[in-house]
VMD Tcl script that draws the C-alpha trace (Angstrom):
set ca {
  {116.15 -70.37 158.92}
  {115.75 -67.41 161.18}
  {112.47 -67.31 162.98}
  {110.97 -65.45 165.71}
  {109.31 -66.54 169.13}
  {105.96 -68.03 166.62}
  {108.35 -70.47 164.88}
  {107.81 -69.02 161.83}
  {110.23 -66.15 159.81}
  {109.02 -62.89 160.06}
  {109.33 -60.77 156.92}
  {108.84 -57.19 155.66}
  {108.08 -56.68 152.03}
  {109.20 -53.38 150.74}
  {107.40 -52.40 147.22}
  {104.54 -55.02 148.23}
  {102.00 -53.55 146.00}
  {104.41 -54.02 142.80}
  {104.66 -57.13 140.55}
  {107.77 -58.36 142.62}
  {105.91 -57.69 145.77}
  {103.03 -59.65 144.59}
  {105.30 -62.62 143.71}
  {106.87 -62.35 147.34}
  {103.51 -62.30 148.81}
  {102.04 -64.94 146.82}
  {104.90 -67.01 148.49}
  {104.16 -66.24 151.89}
  {100.44 -66.89 151.43}
  {101.45 -70.51 150.32}
  {103.23 -71.25 153.39}
  {101.45 -69.43 156.31}
  {102.98 -72.04 158.70}
  {106.31 -70.92 157.93}
  {106.52 -67.46 157.03}
  {104.71 -64.29 158.78}
  {104.45 -60.92 157.18}
  {104.99 -58.38 159.72}
  {105.35 -55.38 157.52}
  {104.30 -54.02 154.28}
  {105.63 -50.92 152.40}
  {104.66 -49.17 149.08}
  {105.05 -45.55 147.76}
  {101.52 -44.51 148.72}
  {98.68 -45.50 150.93}
  {96.43 -47.15 148.30}
  {93.39 -49.33 148.95}
  {95.50 -52.65 147.58}
  {98.13 -51.85 150.46}
  {95.40 -51.52 153.13}
  {93.96 -55.03 151.65}
  {97.14 -56.69 151.98}
  {97.47 -55.53 155.65}
  {94.27 -56.99 156.55}
  {95.01 -59.93 155.11}
  {98.21 -60.53 156.45}
  {97.69 -58.75 159.56}
  {100.83 -56.89 159.26}
  {101.67 -54.87 162.44}
  {103.61 -51.96 160.71}
  {102.62 -50.02 157.30}
  {105.00 -47.67 155.58}
  {103.53 -45.34 152.47}
  {106.77 -43.72 151.86}
  {105.23 -40.63 149.63}
  {102.22 -40.06 151.98}
  {102.34 -36.84 154.46}
  {103.75 -37.12 157.77}
  {101.33 -37.91 160.24}
  {98.77 -40.03 157.83}
  {97.00 -42.07 160.25}
  {97.85 -46.23 160.45}
  {101.17 -45.22 158.40}
  {104.95 -44.80 159.11}
  {106.13 -42.23 155.97}
  {108.98 -41.18 154.23}
  {112.48 -42.87 154.46}
  {112.23 -42.89 158.38}
  {109.19 -45.13 158.20}
  {111.29 -47.40 155.87}
  {114.05 -47.54 158.18}
  {111.92 -48.21 160.92}
  {110.78 -51.15 159.63}
  {114.09 -52.64 158.14}
  {115.54 -51.96 162.34}
  {112.82 -53.33 163.65}
  {113.64 -56.58 166.47}
  {109.87 -57.81 164.73}
  {111.72 -58.65 161.49}
  {113.82 -61.35 160.75}
  {114.19 -60.74 156.86}
  {113.54 -57.57 154.76}
  {112.58 -58.14 151.13}
  {113.42 -54.84 149.01}
  {111.08 -55.46 145.96}
  {110.73 -51.67 145.10}
  {112.41 -49.73 142.65}
  {114.55 -46.23 142.57}
  {116.92 -45.33 145.31}
  {114.44 -44.14 148.05}
  {115.00 -47.29 149.91}
  {118.92 -47.13 150.25}
  {118.97 -46.24 153.59}
  {116.49 -48.83 154.72}
  {118.49 -51.42 152.84}
  {121.99 -50.10 154.68}
  {120.14 -50.28 158.04}
  {118.79 -53.41 157.58}
  {122.48 -55.04 156.61}
  {123.93 -53.13 160.14}
  {121.25 -54.62 161.79}
  {122.02 -57.89 160.76}
  {118.78 -58.74 159.03}
  {118.66 -61.62 156.35}
  {117.84 -59.17 153.18}
  {116.58 -60.26 149.78}
  {117.06 -57.59 147.10}
  {115.15 -57.03 143.59}
  {116.17 -53.49 143.67}
  {118.90 -52.53 140.73}
  {119.13 -48.83 141.70}
  {120.58 -49.19 145.39}
  {123.36 -51.41 144.04}
  {124.41 -49.77 140.88}
  {124.10 -46.20 142.36}
  {125.23 -47.05 145.99}
  {127.05 -50.52 145.46}
  {130.16 -48.92 147.39}
  {128.24 -47.90 150.31}
  {126.13 -51.01 150.58}
  {128.22 -54.05 149.75}
  {130.72 -53.42 152.60}
  {127.82 -53.76 155.01}
  {127.17 -57.31 154.16}
  {128.64 -58.96 157.46}
  {128.16 -62.89 156.47}
  {127.74 -65.27 153.89}
  {124.19 -65.25 152.15}
  {122.92 -62.12 154.36}
  {122.27 -60.30 151.04}
  {120.31 -62.50 148.68}
  {119.66 -61.62 145.17}
  {116.11 -61.87 144.27}
  {116.19 -60.77 140.43}
  {115.83 -64.03 138.36}
  {119.34 -63.76 136.36}
  {121.14 -62.69 139.95}
  {119.36 -65.19 141.95}
  {120.44 -67.93 139.34}
  {123.84 -66.78 139.66}
  {123.97 -66.68 143.09}
  {122.65 -70.42 143.32}
  {125.01 -71.43 140.43}
  {127.96 -70.02 142.75}
  {126.92 -71.90 146.06}
  {129.07 -74.88 146.94}
  {132.17 -73.43 144.84}
  {134.41 -72.62 148.04}
  {135.85 -69.23 149.00}
  {137.81 -68.34 145.72}
  {135.21 -69.60 143.58}
  {137.32 -69.76 140.39}
  {135.09 -67.95 138.49}
  {135.96 -67.04 135.19}
  {133.07 -65.45 133.86}
  {129.10 -65.17 134.36}
  {126.63 -64.67 131.97}
  {123.15 -63.00 132.98}
  {120.38 -63.89 130.16}
  {117.92 -61.70 128.39}
  {114.68 -62.79 126.63}
  {115.79 -60.15 123.75}
  {112.62 -58.28 124.40}
  {109.65 -57.97 121.96}
  {111.79 -56.41 119.31}
  {114.44 -59.02 119.38}
  {114.05 -59.79 115.47}
  {113.06 -56.10 114.38}
  {115.37 -54.18 111.85}
  {117.02 -50.87 112.86}
  {114.47 -49.32 110.48}
  {111.24 -50.67 112.29}
  {113.01 -50.19 115.60}
  {112.27 -46.45 114.99}
  {108.44 -47.09 114.62}
  {108.19 -48.62 117.76}
  {105.25 -46.86 120.18}
  {104.85 -47.19 124.17}
  {101.94 -49.36 123.75}
  {104.04 -51.83 121.48}
  {106.97 -51.71 123.96}
  {104.98 -52.16 127.02}
  {104.12 -55.67 125.67}
  {106.90 -58.12 127.23}
  {106.78 -61.52 125.85}
  {107.75 -63.19 129.03}
  {107.28 -60.96 131.98}
  {104.68 -59.08 133.38}
  {106.54 -55.69 135.08}
  {105.74 -52.41 135.80}
  {106.42 -49.98 132.82}
  {109.63 -48.47 133.56}
  {111.38 -51.91 133.46}
  {108.99 -53.39 130.60}
  {110.71 -50.28 128.39}
  {114.18 -51.09 129.88}
  {113.94 -54.76 128.60}
  {112.85 -53.61 125.40}
  {115.93 -51.38 124.93}
  {118.06 -54.07 126.61}
  {119.06 -51.39 128.94}
  {117.75 -53.41 131.82}
  {120.23 -55.92 131.06}
  {123.05 -53.57 130.83}
  {121.90 -52.31 134.26}
  {121.99 -55.79 135.64}
  {125.88 -56.21 134.19}
  {126.60 -53.56 136.71}
  {124.69 -54.56 139.71}
  {126.15 -58.06 139.13}
  {129.57 -56.72 139.01}
  {129.04 -55.27 142.39}
  {127.21 -58.09 143.76}
  {129.57 -60.60 143.15}
  {132.78 -58.58 143.55}
  {133.73 -59.16 139.91}
  {135.56 -57.13 137.25}
  {133.81 -55.63 133.94}
  {135.54 -58.18 131.90}
  {134.01 -61.14 133.85}
  {130.22 -59.99 133.38}
  {128.46 -60.22 130.03}
  {124.97 -61.42 128.74}
  {123.46 -63.80 126.38}
  {120.09 -63.57 124.61}
  {118.17 -66.61 125.25}
  {114.55 -66.09 124.02}
  {111.90 -67.80 126.24}
  {114.08 -67.12 129.26}
  {114.26 -70.79 130.71}
  {118.01 -69.99 131.32}
  {118.48 -67.57 133.77}
  {122.33 -67.29 134.41}
  {125.28 -69.16 133.65}
  {128.81 -69.29 135.54}
  {131.95 -70.50 133.62}
  {134.83 -71.90 135.93}
  {138.48 -71.66 135.39}
  {138.27 -75.46 134.72}
  {136.54 -74.71 131.52}
  {133.14 -76.02 133.24}
  {130.09 -74.31 132.81}
  {126.98 -74.51 135.57}
  {123.64 -73.03 134.71}
  {119.99 -72.46 136.17}
  {117.01 -73.19 134.24}
  {113.41 -72.63 135.51}
  {110.10 -71.72 134.65}
  {109.92 -67.88 134.16}
  {107.98 -67.15 137.17}
  {109.26 -64.54 140.04}
  {107.99 -66.91 142.88}
  {110.63 -69.34 142.26}
  {113.53 -67.01 143.35}
  {111.67 -65.57 145.83}
  {110.89 -68.72 147.48}
  {114.63 -69.57 147.26}
  {115.62 -66.58 149.14}
  {112.98 -66.52 151.79}
  {113.77 -70.01 152.60}
  {117.64 -70.38 151.97}
  {119.22 -72.82 152.21}
  {115.91 -75.11 152.26}
  {114.01 -75.31 149.32}
  {110.29 -75.05 148.91}
  {107.51 -75.23 146.33}
  {106.64 -71.47 145.22}
  {102.71 -71.94 145.26}
  {100.06 -74.53 145.00}
  {99.39 -73.19 141.28}
  {103.39 -72.71 140.19}
  {104.12 -75.06 137.04}
  {107.20 -76.27 136.91}
  {109.10 -77.21 133.41}
  {107.94 -80.14 131.70}
  {111.37 -82.67 131.55}
  {110.65 -83.06 127.98}
  {113.08 -82.38 124.87}
  {113.33 -78.75 124.11}
  {115.86 -76.65 122.66}
  {117.88 -73.92 124.42}
  {119.62 -71.14 122.21}
  {122.13 -68.48 123.00}
  {122.78 -65.43 120.94}
  {124.83 -62.21 121.52}
  {122.92 -59.26 121.80}
  {123.32 -56.94 118.76}
  {124.85 -53.51 119.57}
  {124.10 -51.88 116.63}
  {120.07 -52.54 116.72}
  {120.24 -52.21 120.92}
  {122.84 -49.82 121.91}
  {121.84 -49.50 125.32}
  {123.99 -52.53 126.59}
  {127.23 -51.10 125.02}
  {126.38 -48.04 126.62}
  {125.71 -49.69 130.14}
  {128.92 -51.60 129.85}
  {131.05 -48.38 128.83}
  {129.48 -46.77 132.35}
  {130.52 -49.94 134.04}
  {133.95 -49.84 132.61}
  {134.44 -46.32 133.76}
  {132.90 -46.81 136.83}
  {132.89 -43.67 139.41}
  {129.89 -41.62 138.63}
  {129.05 -43.24 135.22}
  {126.86 -45.78 136.94}
  {124.70 -43.23 138.86}
  {124.41 -40.87 135.59}
  {123.34 -43.81 133.45}
  {120.54 -44.75 135.72}
  {119.41 -40.89 136.13}
  {119.57 -40.52 132.63}
  {117.63 -43.60 131.79}
  {114.55 -42.79 134.12}
  {114.30 -39.42 132.28}
  {114.80 -40.97 128.67}
  {112.20 -43.58 129.52}
  {109.66 -41.32 131.05}
  {109.78 -38.74 128.00}
  {109.44 -41.90 125.75}
  {106.36 -43.01 127.58}
  {104.90 -39.38 127.24}
  {105.32 -39.45 123.38}
  {107.95 -37.02 123.38}
  {111.06 -38.88 122.14}
  {110.99 -42.03 120.07}
  {112.12 -45.64 121.21}
  {115.77 -45.22 119.80}
  {116.02 -42.19 121.15}
  {116.34 -43.53 124.46}
  {119.92 -44.94 124.17}
  {120.88 -41.78 122.39}
  {119.77 -39.53 125.29}
  {121.44 -41.31 127.73}
  {124.84 -41.64 125.88}
  {125.17 -38.06 125.16}
  {124.57 -37.54 129.02}
  {127.22 -39.98 129.86}
  {129.45 -38.01 127.23}
  {128.47 -34.48 128.33}
  {128.23 -34.72 131.84}
  {131.65 -36.15 133.41}
  {131.80 -35.82 137.08}
  {134.41 -36.94 139.52}
  {133.93 -40.49 141.56}
  {131.73 -40.03 144.22}
  {133.42 -40.30 147.54}
  {130.08 -40.79 149.73}
  {126.50 -41.72 149.04}
  {125.43 -38.21 149.07}
  {127.71 -37.42 146.21}
  {126.62 -40.51 144.47}
  {123.08 -39.38 144.50}
  {124.04 -36.08 143.42}
  {125.53 -37.67 140.31}
  {122.20 -39.42 139.80}
  {120.31 -36.16 139.91}
  {122.69 -34.52 137.66}
  {122.14 -37.41 135.17}
  {118.54 -36.63 135.20}
  {119.11 -33.04 134.82}
  {121.29 -33.34 131.99}
  {119.17 -35.93 130.26}
  {116.23 -34.01 130.55}
  {117.81 -31.00 128.58}
  {118.83 -33.63 125.84}
  {115.24 -34.47 125.50}
  {113.88 -31.00 125.54}
  {116.15 -30.55 122.48}
  {115.08 -33.52 120.81}
  {111.55 -32.47 121.47}
  {112.15 -28.79 119.75}
  {113.92 -30.39 116.66}
  {110.69 -32.58 116.28}
  {108.60 -29.60 116.46}
}
mol new
graphics top color blue
foreach p $ca { graphics top sphere $p radius 0.5 }
foreach p [lrange $ca 0 end-1] q [lrange $ca 1 end] { graphics top cylinder $p $q radius 0.2 }
display resetview
């Protein structure tokens, strides 16, 4: 475990005020003799961020969207990069969403820092310009529960790993058993009630449509260097099993655990050692239980099928997918389109906005913005039809 002169690992948390950031800081709080929080970043300079700074005595603060010159804060992409490159930081944990932290992610990897990542967009949009920067095994550590499970299952399997396929799991969301007609009646308030995880609004809606799992499939393809045919998902209600790996000899490894983000956070911070995540962490009782798996329904939940299409086409399609989904979810939350319209908007965007494969990160970000622009036009058309 890399440490500074204090003997403690010095960490930076990007996205410190969100749900994943809170889980990370809970682990840090539980192990003050081993972890020192040196830097904290969030989108805005909120009172919560200031309170966390005082609690952990962080020496660097960044509010990405704050005006340049805001007292006490680094700002903008440059502020995140400064934290990522700082010699006072051993590990950078990316718990934010969106693409704003991509330059900082690249900077941290180039600087040789340990990097723990729960930011799907940075890999789905910029994977070809991020993954090649990984310079050693376990430098980039997946923090999402499903990718973390796959990462742990692959350890000890050697260079070739002989992987036939991997399966990420999904809870199925709050509407797993609903009919196609019932899904048309889903409101934002209903969709924001996830049965297992407490998350932000965007990812909660994506989990309800299963788009989140589709985006995670693309992320897994890049993270683990697999082909689209090797990556799939299974619905496993209860979220006790987080990921499975099938090897070429027919054997399967899986990771099962209480659905608590503090567990993957602890595995990333302390790897290869293991630490109990927090005093109040509730490990699963070793009692008889039924673990079930079922295939996602591509008719009632077409979002994963659409994401698979983007994964198979590659090129600009993953970025178009991310951009169009952002807009469609936002319009749904504002009541401007229906729940089942989200996947329809994304699919129409992908089919009507063909772009050449990006040759640079800038071109990938352009595709992301085109996805947003085109999806907004599709949503406007739907709204006019409803009026």
